[in-house]
TORFIBA-354959 format. One record per residue (C-alpha): residue in three letters; x, y, z. Coordinates in steps of 0.2 Angstrom, whole numbers. Layout:
// TORFIBA-354959
["ALA" [X Y Z]]
...
***
This chain:
// TORFIBA-354959
["UNK" [0 0 0]]
["UNK" [6 18 -4]]
["UNK" [2 34 5]]
["UNK" [-12 43 -4]]
["UNK" [-2 60 -3]]
["UNK" [16 56 -8]]
["UNK" [14 39 -15]]
["UNK" [28 31 -5]]
["UNK" [25 13 2]]
["UNK" [18 13 20]]
["UNK" [12 -5 22]]
["UNK" [14 -22 13]]
["UNK" [11 -41 13]]
["UNK" [24 -54 11]]
["UNK" [19 -72 8]]
["UNK" [23 -83 24]]
["UNK" [25 -68 36]]
["UNK" [13 -66 50]]
["UNK" [-2 -55 47]]
["UNK" [-1 -39 58]]
["UNK" [-17 -31 53]]
["UNK" [-29 -25 39]]
["UNK" [-31 -9 29]]
["UNK" [-46 -2 20]]
["UNK" [-43 2 2]]
["UNK" [-54 6 -13]]
["UNK" [-54 -13 -17]]
["UNK" [-60 -18 0]]
["UNK" [-50 -25 15]]
["UNK" [-31 -29 12]]
["UNK" [-21 -39 24]]
["UNK" [-4 -32 29]]
["UNK" [11 -41 37]]
["UNK" [22 -25 40]]
["UNK" [20 -6 40]]
["UNK" [33 9 39]]
["UNK" [37 13 57]]
["UNK" [42 31 62]]
["UNK" [60 25 65]]
["UNK" [61 18 47]]
["UNK" [54 34 40]]
["UNK" [67 45 49]]
["UNK" [81 33 42]]
["UNK" [74 34 24]]
["UNK" [67 52 23]]
["UNK" [75 62 37]]
["UNK" [69 69 53]]
["UNK" [51 76 56]]
["UNK" [51 93 49]]
["UNK" [32 96 51]]
["UNK" [18 88 61]]
["UNK" [0 93 58]]
["UNK" [-12 85 71]]
["UNK" [-29 92 65]]
["UNK" [-25 87 47]]
["UNK" [-16 71 53]]
["UNK" [0 73 42]]
["UNK" [18 71 46]]
["UNK" [33 77 35]]
["UNK" [49 67 36]]
["UNK" [63 78 28]]
["UNK" [54 83 12]]
["UNK" [42 69 11]]
["UNK" [24 72 17]]
["UNK" [13 58 23]]
["UNK" [-6 61 26]]
["UNK" [-17 49 36]]
["UNK" [-33 44 27]]
["UNK" [-50 41 36]]
["UNK" [-54 23 40]]
["UNK" [-71 15 44]]
["UNK" [-74 14 63]]
["UNK" [-73 -5 62]]
["UNK" [-55 -6 55]]
["UNK" [-42 -16 64]]
***
């Protein structure tokens, strides 16, 4: 899965890895085995340069990630 704002990978599924959760997409529920952690984002994109709580976005270096709304029943 990719972030809807910047297009960078934020979650993925690997065959054989344990399932850690699910994400809602335009195609329905998708199983994920791993997600981009804040520590990994700092290593890959740089330190946090902007955090917007009301809009739910965080910018690591020059790369902005935006949270999307999920159904209340999401895991």
